[in-house]
N, C-alpha and C positions, 0 to 999 in steps of 0.2 A: 134467512133461509125456517124451514119448517124444522120444529123442533128436536123431530129423530134425525133429522139431514145432520141437527148441529149438536148433536151427540152422537155419533160415528165420524164427524169429524174431533167432536176431542179425544173419543177414542184412540181415533190417529194419533194424533199429537200428543198426546199423555208421554209416549215413551219416546215418541222424538224429544219432548221437552227436558226428559230428564237425562237420554245421553246427553243433548246441547248443557245439559248443567254440568256430569259429569266431567265434560271438554273442559268447559271452562273452569272446574274444577281442579281437573290435572294438568292446565296451562295454567295456571296461579300459582299450586305446586310447586311447579318445573318452576319458575321465572324465580320463587320466593328461595328455591336451594340454591338455581347458579346465580343470585345476588347473593348469597351467605357463602353459596363456597368462592369467590369473585375477592370476596369482603375479604374469608380466611388467606387466601393467598397472599394480597395483599400488605393484610397482618405479619404473614409469614414476610411477605419480601422485607418489611421493613427493621422486621427485629432482628434477621439475620445481617442487611444495610448496617445497623448499629450496634451489632457488633462485631462485624467489619470496622469500621472507623472506629471503635473503642481499641482495639487492634494496634492499628495501623496510627494512629494519629502520637505521634515520638512525645515524652515526657520536654522537650522546650518549647510546645506552644504554647502551651498555659504564660509560661515565663515570657516569652516574647511580647505577648499582647498588653503581662503588665509592665512591660518596659526594661526587666529586668535582663542582662545579660548575666551569661553561663561562663562563664573564661573554660571552662572545663565541654564546656563544648565543642563541635565542629561545628554548630550553624552562628553564624553568627549576625548574620542578615537575613531576609525572605524576602520573594519575590510576592507579592499583591496582585492575584488575579482573579477578576471580578468573571466568571463566566457566566455569558448570560440565559440564551437561544442556540437552539437546536434546531434544522429541517429538514426534513424526509428522510432520518434515520430508515437506515434495513427494517421494514419487519418483518421475525423470525417466519417459518412457517409451519410452526406447531407448537408456537409458546406467545403469549404475550409481553408485550414490549413498554418497562418502564426503565429507563438509560437513566447514568446518575456518571459523573464524570474521573476520572482520576488522573493523577499531576505531579508531577516529579522537574527535576531537574537535575538532566543528567552532559558527560561531555558528548561530544556531537561525533553520532554514528556508534555512538554504543548503546548492545538492546536491550532493551526494559528489564530483561531478568537483574541485569547486572542490579541495579539500587535494590537490589534484595539483599546481598554484599552488604551495603554500605550501612554507617550510621544513617542514613536519609529514608526514609520513607516514602512511601506514597500517597497525596490530599485527596479523600473522596472527599466530593458534594455531596448534595442531599438528591434524594434519588423523587422522580418525576413519572410516579403510575402511570402507568396504559394510553400515551400520547406520542407518537410517531415527532412530535413538532412541539418541545420538551422547554420548557423557558425557565431555566434553576433562577438567573439574578442571585449566584452565590458568589459572594465573597473568599478568597481561602489566601493564608499565606502558605507560599510551599518552599521550606527553607532548601536556604546559598549554604552548602558550603560553604566554608574555612576561604579553600584556596580558590574557590569561586570566584569569593567575593571579592576578593585581592587581585586576581590574576587582570593583567592587563591588556585596556578597554574592554575585560569578560569576555573575549571571545573565546572561542572553541566548545562552547555550552549551546546545550539549547532546553526550550518550555517544552516540555513532551506530555499529550494531553490527549488518554485515551475516551471511549465513551464505552461506558461499558452496558450491559443488559443483565438485569440482580434478578437472580433465581430464587425461588421460595423454596429447590428443594434443590434442585441443576446446579451444576458450577457457574457461574457471570459470562455471558459471553460477549467476546471481543464483537465491539463494531463499527470499530473503523482509528484511527491514529490519526493524529498532526506535531510534527516537528515545527517548533518557531528558533529561531539563532536568537542569542540573547549578547545585543550589540549595545555597545554608546555608552549611553545612561539608562539601557534596558528598561525603555517606557516605549509602548504602544498598542494598537488598536488590530483590530480586522477582523475578519470572516475565512473562510477557509474549510478547501474542499475535502473530506476525513477520505483521509487512504483505505483502502478494502474498505469502504462503507458507504460502497453503488456513487448516487451523486446528492450525500446528503454532505452537510457544510453544517457550521458552529462560528462562534459570536465570541467575541472576549476580549479585553483591555485586558494589560500589565504593566506589572509598574516595581517600581525598588526602593525601598523601604529600610530607614532602622527602626532595633528595638522601641528608641526612645522617639519618636514621630509616633511607630504605633500607638505609643500609648497617648500620647497627648491626641491624637486622633481617636479615638477608639470609640466617641462620639456624634461624629460629625466624617458621615461618607463620602463628604464632597471633597474633603482635607486628606483621609484615609485613600481614595481612588482617583488621584489624582487624574484628570484630563491630556493625556499624549500631544504634544505639539497636531495640529492640521487632523487630529479628531472628528473636530466639530463642522466638518464640511458631507460628504457621503453618506460615511458610514453611519455616525448620529441619525441625519438625517432620513435615514433606513431605517432602521429601529427603531425612532419615533413612527413613520409610516408604516409597521407591520405593531406594530404595541398596538396602534389606536386604533386597528380594521379587523387585528383579529384575538383581540381581548377578549378570555374569558368564551376562546371556541366563539368566533360570531358566525353569522354564515359566510364560508368562502366564497360565494353570490357575489357580497355586496363588496369584501373586498378585489376580487376578480375586473368588476366593473370600477373601483375606483383605479386599479393598477392601469384599466385602459386610458382615465380621463387623464393620467400622466404620460402612456406612451401617446397618444398624442396629442399631449401639450408639446413636445414640441417635435410634432411633424417627421416625417421619413425623413429618418437620419442617415447621413449618408456619411458621416465623419466619424471619425473614433480619438476625437480631441477629448480628453476631461473637463477643457475651457467652455466646449461649443457649446452653445444652447439659443434650442428660440422658442418663444413662446408664441400663445394662445389662449383661450379665452378662458384653461384653465390655469393659467400659468407659464412661465419657466422650467424647465427639467432639465440639466443638463446629461449629457454621456454618460459620468459619471456618476451620478444618483442611477440612473435608467441602472448602470451593470449591475452598481449595489446591490438595490433594490429587488435584478431575481441570481443577488450571492444568496441574498437574508430568506428569499420566497419560498415558503411550502409550498414548492411548485403538485405534488402528488396533488394537492389540496385541493391547488386551485383548476387546475386538469380533470380532477373531477366532482366540480358542481356541477356540470352539466349544463345543458340546457344554451342558450343565445348566450352567457356572459360566458361559457368556453368557448362558442365559438368566434364572440371579439374578443377574448385575450388572441386567439391563433390569429388571428386576423392584424391584432395590431401587434404583437410580438414578432409576423414577418417584414415588418416595416421596419420595422430597428436590430433589424439582427445585424448590422454594418456595427452600431451603437458599442455591441456587446463585447467585452474580450473574450479570449477565449476559453478562458477560466468559469467567468457566466455562461458561454454557449457550453460547452460542454453539461452542467450542470442541467440544461435545459437537455438538450440530446439523450442525456438517462433519466429522465421526470417522464421523455415522452415515448422514448420506446419503454419503460417501465405499463404507461398505460395502455401501453399498444396491446402488448405482450398480454399483458390480466383482461383485460375486453378482445380480444381472442378475434376471429372474422366481423366484429359488429360495426354496421355500414360508416358510425361515429368516427370509429377511426383515423379510416381514411385522409381526414383534414391530420389529422397525424401525422401521419405520416410521410407525406406530402413535405409539410413544417420540420421532417425529420431529414427529408434529406433535401432541402433547400440551408437548411446549416450547413451541413456537411458540404455544399456544391458551393455555397455563395464563401468559401472561408478559404485564401489563398497562400501558397507562401511558403513564409515561418511558420505563420497563423495554424495555419493547419497543421505542419509539425507537434505545434505547442498544444493545440486541441486534442490530436490523434493520443497524444503522451497522457493530457490529463483525463479525458475517457478508459484508455487500458488501466488508471490506478485504481476504478471501480470496484476490482474482485468481480470471481468469476458470475457468470450471467448480471453483469452491465459494464463490463469492457466496449473497445471499438467491433470484435469479434461478433457479439451477440446484440450489439445495435445495425450490427451493417447483414450479419447471415438470418437474421432469427426477425427481429423488430420488422428489417423492409420485405415484406411478403413478398413486394411485386419485384417481377427476374426483369422487367424491363428497367425501372430509378434500381433496383441494386448497381447491376452493369453500366447506370450512367452515373453515380456513386463509384463505381471500381476507375469506371473510365475518367473521372475527372482530378480520382487521386493519381492514377497515368502519368494524366499530361503533367501536371504539378510537379512530380518527380522529375518531368526534362527539365527543371528547371531552378529543383531545390540542389544543391550539397548534399550528400551521400550520409546522414548519420547512422553509427555503429549501432545495433542491436545484439547486446548476448543472448541468444539461448542455451540453455544449459538443465540437466537433468537435475533431477535433486537429490537422491538416498546413491552412497554410494561415489558422489560424486563432489558435494558441496555441502553434505551431511548424514554421519552413519547413527545410523537407530535401526525401526524395525524392518522395514522393509528392503529392497533390496536382495542380490546376491553376491558371493563372494566370503571369504575369509577374511579375520581380525586381522583388517589392514592399520588401522586406527583406534584408538577408543574413541566410545559414542561422544557425539558433539560435531562442534565443522570441521569440517576436513582441513588441513592445517593449509594457507598460502591464500585459498579459491578464494574470501576476504577483499583481502592484498590485491587480489589481481582484477578482481570484478571492478574494485577501488581505482585502481590505476588505467583498464580499460577507457571507463568514465562512462558508458551507453546504456540504452534504453536495456532496461535487465526484462528478460519471458520466463518462464523456466517450464520448461513441456515436461510432464511430470507419467508417469506409467501412477499415479494413485486416482482411483476413483474419485469420482463428482461428488459423491457424498463425504469424502475425505479432504474435500477442499479447504472450508474451516479451519479444519484441526491444522493441516498446515499452512495458509496463509497467517494463526498466529504461529505457528511455528516458524516462520521466517522473520514476524517480528519482535518476537520473545526471545531465541534465543541466538540464529541469526543476524540481527540487527537491520533487517529489509523488506520495510511497506510499502515502496513501490514497486511491486513487482508484480507483471502478470503470468498469473496461474494456468495452465492449457492443460483442464488432467485428460488423465488415461478414460478406459472402457472398465467397471468391477467384470465386464467375460474377461475380458485378457488375462486381472489377474487371477483370476480362479481358474481357466487355462493351464496358467504358469503352475499349477499345483499338481494337475493329474497329469499337464501333456507341458512340460516346461519348453520346446521346443518352436513348438507351434502355439504356445502362449507368450514369448520376447515375439514372433516375430508378426504377433499380431500388435505387440505394442509400438516394434517397429513403423509398420504399418500405419496403424493410427498414429503416429508420432508424426508422417508423412504427411499423412490427411490434412491433421491443424494447421501444420506448417504452410500447405501451399498457400489456405484462408491468408493467416497469418501474411504472408507474404503481397499476398493479393493488395488488403492492408496499408502496406509499406514500401512497394515498389519504389522508393529513393534512396530504401537502406542498405546496409553490408550487415552481413552478417557472420559470427561469430557463434557456431554448435561447440560447448564443451559437454559430453556424455562422458560415460561407463562402460567397460566391457562387459560390462554382467546380463543385463536386459535389456538385449534389443535394438541399445546404439548404436552399432558395428553399419548394420544393416541402413540405420538410419542417414548415418555422418552418411555413407557411400552413394547412396540415392540425394541428399542434401548436395552433394559437392559433383553431383552432375547433372541435376534441372539446370534446365534454361541455360543451358550452356554449351556456346560452340567450338570452341578447344579442351585439349586434355584438362583434367579435376584437380591435380595438383598445380598446373599456371593459372586458377584464379586467384585474384587479388580485390574480388567483392566476398569470397568469401571464406572461410577456414574453419575447420572441421580436426576436433580433437578428441583426444580420446581417452580417461582418466583409468589405467589398468587395472582391473581386483586381481587380488590374489588368491592362492588357493587354502583347500581348508587347513594347514599348520599356516598360515601368516605370514610367509617367508616368499616361495614363489610364485611371478608371475604369472599369469593366467596366458598371460597372450607371449607366444616366442618372438624369439629375432627375427624367424623366417619369416613370418605373419606380419610383423612389424615394417619387414621393408615391403611383404606386399600391400602393405595398405596405403604405406605410404607413398604408396605409382600413383592410387587412386585419392591423391588429396587428402590420406585423414591420418594426423598422427596418435600417437600413443604416447600417456608421457606417465612417468613415477612420481614428480612432484610439479607440485605448483611454480614452481621455479622452472625447471622442464619448459611448463606451458608457457610460461611468460616468454624463456628466449626464442621458441618458437612462432611466441608472434611478432614479433621484435624482428623475428630474423623474415618475414614473412609481410610485415610494414603495415601491421593490425598499434605498434606498442613502439614508441618512439625512447631512447636512450635510457631515462627519469622513469619513464614510464615500467622497465624493466626494472632496475636499482628497485624505485620502490617499493611492486610488486616483489622481487628478490627477498627483499630485506622486511616484507610482512611476516612469507614464509618465514624463515628464518624464525623471529621473535615467535609465530603460531611456535612454530616444533619448540623450541625453548621452551614455553609454559606446559609443556605435558610432562608431568611425572613422569622416570620412566615404569615405575609400578603401575601405571595404568595403561601399560600395557599390559597384553593377555601370556608374553614371555619376554627374556633378554634377547631371544634372538631375535623376535622382532622388532621389537625396538632397534636393531642395532641394524639388520636389513635396512630398515628405512632410513637410519641417521646412515648407512653409507653411498644411499640412491640420496639421499638428501647432499654430501658433500660433494656427489660427482656434480649431480645437477648446476651448483656454486662454484666448479672448478669454470667450467660450463660458460657459466654466465660472467664473469670475470673476464675470462677468455673473447667474451664479446663488447666486453664493457672498456676492455684496457683497445682492443681494435678500434672502438668508436672514436675517445677521446685524442687515440693515435693521428687517426684522419681527422678531427676538430684541431689539432695543436698543428696541421702541416697546413691550414688553408690559412691568409690571410687577413683575419676577422681583428688581432691583435688580444683577443685573449686567452690571457695563461689558465690552461687546466694544469691538473694533478692528477695522473691516473691513478696512484695509488689510496689516493681520500675518496675515491669515484667507488675504487671496489665498494662490493655486501663484505667482503672479508676477505681474509690474507688466506682464502685456500685453508682451511685448518684441515689438520692429519688425524689423521685415527689412534688416538692417545688418548689416553683416562681422563681426557676432559681439556677440548674443545671450545676456543673461544671466538668469540665474532670481537676484534678491538675496539669494530665501531658502533657495540649497540652494550658488549658490556652481558653478552647472551651466552652462557655457556652449555654447549652442547655434550651431556656425559656419554661414559661408551657403558658399555654389559659387565665390562671388567672391576665400575664403582657399585655392582651388584654383590 
């Protein structure tokens, strides 16, 4: 160029270069500030976690590790738990993921919060920062209470493990929980799907050891954490595979290719036997190993690697579906659903959707029921309803899946599903309407009835979706239910109840009916029991629930039952539903009850609960009520009213038990029965202290105040 043109070009480029320089400067400064902010947040997370571990660590820990027993301590032995790794933890929407595990040993079925009232506190692992697939490799001594370690065959106790997201400022968030029964020699290893944690899984080993053994093996990892019998098979092989191919965040595409080679090594498997295997150039790969690989696999990372690796993996998985257990298939369904929803309408999700439909349609019989139960344990936006009605966008494909469920239902037994409201039905808290019938907490008798029914539990709640996390943690912490499906309501209906209560309650009932219609399509083989309350549109839902898909009278149905826990007026004494309205609802198949002992009797009369279940549920209701102090009720009149209702229903239960035992004694079975010993109580009278002679539970009168 001529000199004058070069000069003009330089004059034009000068400001542009300055702008680019300023842009690079601010970009570098932004990255530096962002990096420093992350480092400061990570340091705060670690500091808070260290403080928390210092508060939670019991004084017996150092003495135990040094082999010195403490005669005055309740902990004379411990469970050595090696927390290895987790995969596909739920990624928070507006926060980072820094996971740790909290461990404790509890009696079976006891809520997590119960450990806060004992000498034994939870034991925490270290925190793994910013990793959805953390590898802890921590060994923890979880204390065993003296009565735990001395109990016969250690029956009735569970290892409870929670995965938590450590917060820098906010409180720690629950990511999921598992409960492992401790039986026999209290030694084992395995991979488990986190309940309420999406499709996440966690792998760990555990074994019981005494203080002397701990001191002798303090420097020996092998001796300190002995391998359980049978753990040197697929579990250890799968651990070795993922440790080798995903060490230090190695490229997921390479791991996907190696997994494809393993899947191809066994050929197109069609047998689910763990001993079946075939070999190819890559060597033999048993069905059990394939199953364990998928239980431990970081599926989100593998599906997100893209390109030919992801496509080859999908094709290879489709050929080995029959070799996967329902447990492993449920993880695959969850990962595919998540990947499809996150990618949106991208063309690459078509193959994911086809594989998702193939997994569901290739599962049959009892395996299908088990698969659906595993998927439903994933929590909100991870359950079966989300997978079928959200992830599967193609209408024809969705209808084919639902048709498969319907066809299989005709060949299966009818499992029981318990649908329940939460507030004022099983839990007294901030939500719900009605007077002060019980103190805050679990409604007496609700959990014993659920346990006696023994079915799948789904909560049809009026709470909005943004409260789902708190709702699930309340169910886990205080109620002791980790496996339930939570089907939330809408925020619009909740707000509407403030300004237009009548319209809002009707909207809640309509929302519950809409959600149930989808739920019933997913479980056409099921029988349903609905338990609600008379405060928030549950009566409208119950009437519709009993009439839909019915060819006869609602009150004569044997595949469904609807019960309404009656709330009270503002004084806490008078019931909200009068006798005339109760009789009217009964003609529509809806039964109103005052105590869960009365609810158990209704279910017994309709064939949903056998005699033993009725007895257990009524005993549990009596024991739960006996644990509430009279001072916790808002007034002595409220307590006396609840006491009178319970005694009335217990009399009716005892009459039913006597009748059932009398009928059994007339049969030529040769089994002797004692009607008196089978009763819940000897029908306590309204005296200053009514005692259940079977359990020793006293129900004091208001006169004792």
